[in-house]
C-alpha positions in Angstrom: 4.3 9.9 9.3 1.0 11.1 10.8 0.0 12.7 7.5 -0.5 9.2 6.0 -2.6 7.8 8.8 -3.2 4.1 8.7 -6.9 3.2 8.8 -8.5 2.5 12.2 -9.2 -1.1 13.2 -6.0 -2.2 11.4 -4.4 -5.2 13.1 -0.7 -5.6 13.2 1.3 -8.6 14.3 4.6 -8.6 16.1 6.8 -11.7 16.4 9.5 -11.4 19.0 12.4 -13.7 19.7 12.9 -14.6 23.3 16.6 -15.3 22.7 18.6 -12.2 23.8 15.5 -11.1 25.6 17.3 -8.1 27.2 17.6 -6.7 23.7 14.3 -7.9 22.2 12.3 -6.5 25.0 13.7 -3.1 24.1 13.0 -3.6 20.5 9.4 -4.4 21.4 9.1 -1.3 23.5 10.3 0.8 20.6 7.8 -0.8 18.2 4.9 -0.2 20.7 6.0 3.4 21.0 5.8 3.9 17.3 2.3 2.5 17.2 1.2 4.7 20.0 2.6 7.7 18.2 0.4 6.9 15.3 -2.7 6.3 17.5 -2.8 2.6 17.0 -4.4 1.0 20.0 -2.5 -1.9 21.6 -5.6 -4.0 21.3 -5.1 -3.9 17.5 -1.6 -5.5 17.9 -1.1 -9.2 18.4 2.3 -10.1 20.0 3.6 -13.6 19.9 6.9 -14.9 21.2 9.2 -17.5 19.7 12.3 -19.2 21.2 14.8 -17.6 18.7 15.1 -15.6 15.5 15.2 -18.8 13.4 11.6 -19.5 14.4 10.3 -16.0 13.5 9.5 -16.8 9.8 7.2 -19.8 10.5 5.5 -18.0 13.4 5.0 -14.9 11.1 3.5 -17.1 8.4 1.1 -18.9 10.8 0.1 -15.5 12.3 -0.8 -14.2 8.9 -2.7 -17.3 8.1 -4.7 -17.2 11.3 -5.3 -13.4 11.9 -6.3 -10.7 9.4 -3.2 -8.6 9.9 -2.1 -6.0 7.5 1.6 -6.2 8.4 3.9 -8.2 10.7 6.9 -6.8 12.5 9.7 -9.3 13.3 12.0 -8.5 16.2 15.1 -10.4 17.2 18.8 -10.1 18.0 21.4 -12.2 16.4 24.8 -11.5 17.9 28.0 -12.9 16.4 29.7 -15.5 18.5 32.8 -17.6 18.0 31.3 -20.0 15.5 29.6 -19.7 12.1 26.1 -20.2 13.7 25.5 -16.4 13.4 25.9 -16.5 9.6 23.5 -19.4 9.1 20.8 -18.0 11.3 21.1 -14.4 9.9 21.1 -15.6 6.3 18.3 -18.1 6.6 16.1 -15.8 8.6 16.5 -12.8 6.4 15.8 -14.9 3.2 12.8 -16.5 4.7 11.3 -13.2 5.8 12.0 -11.6 2.4 10.1 -14.5 0.8 7.2 -14.1 3.2 6.6 -10.6 2.0 5.9 -11.9 -1.5 4.1 -15.1 -0.4 1.8 -13.4 2.0 1.4 -10.2 0.0 1.7 -8.1 3.2 4.6 -6.2 4.7 6.8 -8.4 6.9 9.4 -6.0 8.3 12.9 -6.9 9.4 13.5 -5.6 12.9 16.1 -8.3 13.6 19.5 -7.0 14.7 22.5 -8.7 13.3 25.5 -7.3 15.2 29.1 -8.2 16.0 28.8 -7.3 19.6 26.3 -7.0 22.5 27.2 -3.3 22.8 26.1 -2.8 19.1 22.9 -4.6 19.8 22.2 -2.3 22.8 23.0 0.8 20.8 20.5 -0.2 18.1 17.8 -1.1 20.7 17.7 2.1 22.6 21.3 2.9 23.5 23.5 1.5 26.2 21.7 3.7 28.8 18.3 3.3 27.3 18.0 7.0 26.4 16.9 6.4 22.8 14.7 3.4 23.5 11.6 5.2 22.1 13.4 6.9 19.2 13.9 6.0 15.6 17.2 4.4 14.8 19.4 6.9 12.9 20.9 5.3 9.8 22.3 8.5 8.2 25.9 7.5 7.5 27.1 11.1 8.0 25.5 11.6 11.3 27.4 11.7 14.6 24.4 9.7 16.2 24.5 7.0 13.5 23.2 3.7 14.8 21.7 5.2 17.9 18.0 4.7 18.5 15.7 1.7 18.3 15.4 -0.6 15.3 12.0 -1.9 16.7 10.7 1.6 16.3 11.9 1.7 12.7 10.4 -1.7 11.9 7.0 -0.6 13.2 7.1 2.7 11.2 8.1 0.7 8.1 5.2 -1.7 8.6 2.7 1.2 8.9 4.1 3.0 5.8 4.2 -0.1 3.7 0.7 -1.1 4.8 -0.6 2.3 3.7 1.4 2.1 0.4 0.0 -1.3 -0.4 -3.6 -0.1 0.3 -3.0 2.8 -2.0 -1.5 0.6 -4.8 -4.5 -1.8 -4.4 -7.0 1.0 -4.7 -8.3 2.2 -8.1 -7.1 5.7 -7.4 -3.4 5.2 -7.2 -2.9 5.7 -11.0 -4.3 9.2 -10.7 -1.8 10.2 -8.0 1.5 11.7 -9.0 3.2 10.7 -5.8 2.4 7.7 -3.7 2.3 8.2 0.1 5.0 6.8 2.3 
């Protein structure tokens, strides 16, 4: 990713759910690591906390309206329980965040885990033992390490890539390029 560096002084927002904090803290650590690897200073990142994943969209919207952010990373963990609550929260949150991408015209990345079990959530937030907390989540279906890593790391990388892509698309030079950077 370093070849497509994001401009300095770019501000990013991160909205983190406090529900399932033992998982979301790990997602946040992964996101911060991704930013550090791209030389984004932590002072350029505004982190806000919300009670649960359902509250993430409104907080992301308010953050974008109050701060000049180029992208917002949304981190949460929705773990299936014994009722239908999981489905309502997962569906409404994902739809609201997808709509925010278009409404705000900035990347709003989906770093919200939607898992069947706590074990799956730990695996996708750095591994049961924490050994992959600062690594990209492997989503290759053929890999033996599939779903190992940190989805927060992925969400931050996606935010930086999309921010750069949108900057390129907004520039007058993009039509002259044969391949857009991502």
